[in-house]
C-alpha positions as CSV (number, residue, x, y, z in Angstrom):
1,M,12.7,-13.8,17.0
2,K,9.9,-11.4,17.8
3,F,12.4,-8.6,17.9
4,I,13.5,-9.4,14.4
5,K,9.9,-9.5,13.1
6,K,9.2,-6.2,14.7
7,L,12.3,-4.7,13.3
8,F,11.5,-5.9,9.7
9,K,7.9,-4.6,10.1
10,S,9.2,-1.2,11.3
11,L,11.7,-1.1,8.5
12,K,9.0,-2.0,5.9
13,N,6.8,0.8,7.3
14,I,9.6,3.4,7.1
15,I,10.5,2.4,3.5
16,T,6.8,2.6,2.6
17,C,6.5,6.1,4.1
18,L,9.6,7.3,2.3
19,I,8.3,6.0,-1.0
20,L,4.9,7.7,-0.4
21,V,6.7,11.0,0.4
22,L,8.9,10.8,-2.7
23,V,5.9,10.0,-4.9
24,T,3.9,12.9,-3.4
25,I,6.8,15.3,-4.0
26,F,7.2,14.0,-7.6
27,M,3.4,14.5,-8.2
28,I,3.3,18.0,-6.7
29,N,6.3,19.1,-8.7
30,N,4.6,18.3,-12.0
31,R,2.3,21.3,-12.1
32,Q,2.4,22.0,-15.8
33,I,-0.9,22.2,-17.6
34,I,-1.6,19.4,-20.1
35,R,-4.2,19.2,-22.8
36,I,-6.1,16.0,-23.6
37,E,-7.9,16.0,-26.9
38,F,-11.0,14.0,-27.6
39,N,-11.4,14.7,-31.4
40,P,-14.3,12.4,-32.4
41,L,-16.3,13.2,-29.2
42,P,-18.4,16.3,-28.6
43,I,-15.8,17.5,-26.1
44,N,-12.9,18.9,-28.1
45,H,-10.3,19.1,-25.4
46,F,-9.7,19.0,-21.7
47,E,-7.0,20.9,-19.8
48,T,-5.8,20.0,-16.4
49,R,-2.6,20.0,-14.3
50,L,-0.5,16.9,-14.7
51,F,-0.4,16.1,-10.9
52,V,-4.2,16.1,-10.9
53,L,-4.3,13.5,-13.7
54,M,-1.6,11.5,-11.8
55,L,-3.8,11.5,-8.6
56,L,-6.8,10.5,-10.6
57,F,-5.0,7.5,-12.2
58,Y,-3.5,6.6,-8.8
59,A,-7.0,6.6,-7.2
60,L,-8.3,4.5,-10.1
61,G,-5.5,2.0,-9.6
62,L,-6.3,1.7,-5.9
63,I,-10.0,1.2,-6.6
64,T,-9.3,-1.4,-9.2
65,T,-6.8,-3.3,-6.9
66,F,-9.4,-3.2,-4.1
67,L,-12.1,-4.5,-6.3
68,I,-9.9,-7.4,-7.6
69,Y,-8.7,-8.3,-4.2
70,S,-12.1,-8.0,-2.5
71,N,-13.6,-10.5,-5.0
72,S,-11.2,-13.2,-3.8
73,L,-11.6,-12.0,-0.2
74,F,-15.4,-12.4,-0.4
75,K,-15.1,-15.8,-2.0
76,S,-12.9,-17.1,0.7
77,F,-15.1,-15.5,3.4
78,F,-18.2,-17.2,2.0
79,K,-16.4,-20.5,1.6
80,N,-15.2,-20.4,5.2
81,L,-18.8,-19.5,6.3
82,Q,-20.2,-22.5,4.4
83,Q,-17.5,-24.8,5.9
84,K,-18.3,-23.5,9.5
85,R,-22.0,-24.2,8.9
86,K,-21.2,-27.7,7.6
87,I,-19.0,-28.4,10.7
88,Q,-21.7,-27.2,13.0
89,K,-24.3,-29.4,11.3
90,L,-22.0,-32.5,11.5
91,E,-21.2,-31.7,15.2
92,K,-24.9,-31.5,15.9
93,Q,-25.5,-34.9,14.2
94,I,-22.6,-36.4,16.3
95,N,-24.1,-35.0,19.5
96,E,-27.5,-36.4,18.8
97,K,-26.2,-40.0,18.5
């Protein structure tokens, strides 16, 4: 059973690495310059390479995902901490009797 779990974990890691390599190749191959216009703003336009913009949005997605996930992670951490304190308090009361 452990062998099968290790095999699936290795397979998942290999597939993840392949996807990351393919995404990186795709992003680097998109080197054309794009122009983003901000007409009503004081900045008229902004020129950059497409892969830089892709990297920027990828990083923003990672940050957003981390912030959303960390919120639930922190909530569960503090809830567990409160429960541990409550258990310790109750154990202390039981030991006193």
